[in-house]
N, C-alpha and C positions, 0 to 999 in steps of 0.2 A: 504493500500500500504506500509506503514511504517513497519507493522508487517511482511509483505511478504519479504521486504528487509532484515529485521533483521533475519528472519528465514534462508534466504539464507546465510547471513553472519555467522550465527551459524553453519550451515551445513559445510561451507568451513573451519571454525575454527576447528570443531570437527574432520573432516577428516584430516586436517593438523597435529593436535596434535597427533592423533592416528598414523599417518604415521611416525611422528618424533620420538615418543616414542619407536616404535619397529624398527626404523631405516630402513624404506623401501622406502626412497625417492631416486629416481635415477636422475642423471643429464645428462645422455647420450642423452636421447630423449626429455628432458624437461618435466616439469609437475610432477605430482604425480600419484601413483597407487591407484586404488579402490580395496576394499576387502583386505586390507593389513593384516587383522587378519589371513589370510591363512598362512602367514609366521611365525606365532608364534608356536613354538613347544608345543604340548599338553603333550607329554611324558616327565617327569623329566629326564629320561635316555637320551633322545635326547637333552634336554635343557642343560645338563651338558657337552655336546659335542659342545655347542655353536650355534646349529642350528638343522634343520631336518637331522640327520645323516642317511646315506643310507646303511651302511655296518656293523651295530652292530652285535656282536656275540650272544648277549642275548636280542633281541628286545622284547618289550611288544606290546600290542594291539595298543596303540596310536602311536607307531613307524611306523605303517603301513601308517600313513598319510604322512610320509616322503618317504617311499618306500613300496608299497603294496606287493612286491614280498617276503617280510619277511615271510608271512603267509604260514604255512604248517600244517600237521595234528596235530602237538602238540598244535596248537591254538584252537582246537575243544572245543566248549562250554566254552570258556573263556569270562569273562565280566570284564570291567575295568571302574572305575570312576576317574575323575581328577578334581582338583580345583586349580586355580591360583589367587593369590592376585595381581592384576595388579596395575596400577598407579591410584592415586586419588581415586575415588569411583568405578572404573572399576573392574569387576570380570569376570573370564573366567572359565567355567565349561564344562565338556565333558563326554560322555558315549559311550562305544564301546562294540561290541559283534562279535564273530566269530563262524562260523559253518562249519563243514567238509561235503561237498556234497558227496565226496567219499575220498579214500585214497590219491588222487593226486590233488583234486580240493578243495580249501578253499574259502569260501565266508565270507566277513567281512563288517561291517558297523560301522559308528560312527556319533555322533551328537555333534556339537560344538556350544557353545552359549557364546558370549562376550557382556556384558552389560556395558554401560558407566555411568549409574546412571541417576539421574533426573536433568533437567535444567529449569531455570525460564524463563518465557515469560513476555515481557513488552510492554506496548502501547507507543504511540509517546510522551507521557508526562512523561515516566519513571516509571509508576505505574505497579506493578507486577499484571499480569492477569491470572496466572496459571503456569503450568509446563508441560514439555514433556520429553520423554525418548528417548534413542538411543541404538541400539544394532546391532550386526552382528550375523548371524547364518549360519551354514553350515552342510549339511547332505552328508556324503560320503559313497559310496559303491564300493567294489573292489572284484575281483576274481583273485586268485593266482593259477597257475598251475605248478606242478612239472613235467618238461619235461625230466629231467634226475635225477639220484639219488641225486645229490647235486646242481642242478640248477633249479631255479624257475623263471618264467616270470609272470607278472601280469599287469592288467589294471583296471582302475576304473574311477569314475566321482564324482563330488561334485556339489550339488545344493546349491545356495547361496542366502541369503536375507539380505539386509542391510537397516535399517530403522532409520530415524531421524525425529521426530515429525510426520507430515503427509506425509513426503516424503519417498520414498523407491526405492531401486534398486535391481534387481535380476540378477543372472548370472549362468553360468554353466562352469565348467572346467573339463579337462581330465588329467589323470596321468597314466604313464606307468613306469614299473621298472623291473630290473633283479637283482638276488641275487645268488651268487655262493659261495659254501663252499669248503674249502680244509682242511679236518680234520687232515690229516697227518702232516700239517704244522701249524695248529691252525690259519688259515687265512680265513677271509671272505671278499668278494668284492661285492660292490653294485653300481648300476647305476639307476638313476631316472630322469625322465622328468616330472616335477610336475606343475599342474595347468595351462595348456594351454587351454585358453577358451575366453569367451566374455560375455559382459553384454546383458541380454535379454531386459532390459529397464533401463533408466538412471535416475539419480536424476534430471537432467535438459536436455537440448537439446544436451549437449556435451558428447560424449562417452569417457570413460577413459580406460587405459590399466590395465590389471590384472597382478600382479607380478608373472609370471611363473619362473621356475628355472630348471637348469640342473646341477645335482651333481653327482660326482663320488667319491667313498670312499673305503678305505681298513682298516681292523681291524686285529690286530695281537697280539696273546698272546705269551709272552716270555717263553722260554723253561725252564729256571732255576729260574725264578723270578715270584712270583704271581702277575703279572702286565700285563695289556692289554691296548694297545693304538689304537686310531682311528684317521685317517687323512682323512679329507673330502675336496675335491675341489668343491666349490660351485659357483653359478652365472657364469657358463661357457659360458653363452650366452651374458654376459655383459663385454665388454672390451672397454675402461678402466673402472674401478670401482671407481668412484669419490664419495666423500662425498658432502653434500649440501653446505659446506662452501668453497669448492675449485673452483677457477676460471680457474686454469691451470691443464693440464693433468698430473697426477702423473708419476713418473719415472717408468721404466719397472719393477724394483725389488719391488718397493712399491706396484704397481698394482698386481704383481704376488702374493706377500705375502697376500694381501687382499682377494684373492680367496681361501685361505686355513683356515680351522678351525682344531684345535687339541683337542683331549680328551684323558684322561687317567683314568684307573680304577684299584684300588688295590683290589685284590681278597683274602680277609682274610679267607673266608670260603664259602661254598655253600649257606649260609644264610645271609652273611653280606659282603658288599663291600663299598668302598668310591670312589667317582668320582670327577674329575675336568676337566675344559676345558677352551679354550680361542678362541675367534673369532676376528681376527685382524681387519677386516673391521669395525665391530661394535665398537671396541676400538677406532679406528681412527675417526669414525664419531661422537662419543658422548663424548670423553674425553675433558675436559676443559683445555685449554692451561696452566693456572696458578694453576692447581690442579693435584696432583699425587694420583691416586686411582686404584681400581681394575676394572675399566671400561672394559667391554667385557669379563670378566671372570665369570665362573660358578663353583659351588661346589654342591655336592649332596651325597646321600647315599642310599643304598638299603638294605631292611631287608626281610627275609622270616620267617613268623610266622604261623606254621601249614599250612593251605591251602591259606594263604594270602601273597601276595607280596606287600610290601609297599615301595614306592620310594618318595624321597623328593629332591628338588633342590633349589638353591639360585643363581640368576643371577643379576649382578651389571650393572646398567645403569648410572654410575657416579652420578652427582648431580641431575639427573632426578628422581632417585629412585631405588628400588630393587624389583625384582619379586621373589615371593616364590611359589613353586608348590608342590602339594601333589597328589599322585595317589595310588589307591588300586586295585589290580587285584586278582581275584579268578576264580575258574572253578566249573562247576556243575558235 
């Protein structure tokens, strides 16, 4: 009985730590969200925009997790690998592939795996009796259709498994998106409704919410300067957007600013660029009051070497730590 109680405590602790580190705790409805790893950007290109960007002008395969409507025929036979050094002993890796069914229909899939490392088990006398592991896994599939020359619609689903010791939970979510390009003005616009779903079975008798998101974004390249910016309005379904430390409702302007993330990209050449971004909500949620730092900011770069596109990013989470991501994309 003691071990069972301890296991439940470990489960709740792990879930809370995971949710806190990626800043996916909501206060509007109370409680926390399950499968919070879905909120982590797998693409370094998206990470340097502060979140799952939905309107990128140069999306990669992992960007499809944020908006599946990115995919068009140019994605045919692309494959991408990604790795993130998460906090403590946690590591996040992913694999993605895309295939053109025909010139207007693109099919894409990805597999995400986040492991939290090993944890020790103890008996009622405090003696170590072994260890157990914990992980989250998600398999995504999407179909993107070009309905007009510069307009794509897409839909997809994600099958989810989360395991802690001998306990596990499964779920399914659905995502839909739209992506529109205006080449004459170097503008792209995106809309995504991501991860609307439910648990198929729970860790215990209590069902938990899945962190779905509605985002709208615009990306624009300046005419006379090699610079491109992205503005994303996220969490449009959550008003007000409070942090876990706040008891009072934020002011209108504070709440509004938390619904926006900004990203910029210096386009030095077709083979090299530097990126940066900031997420105001993340910054407010994890910045320590007596510490001035780069909380909520991201930096990254992209390289093209022969047939390989290499992207890296660095995201600051204040005193909690820093996330580093690396991805490699190529095509057959």
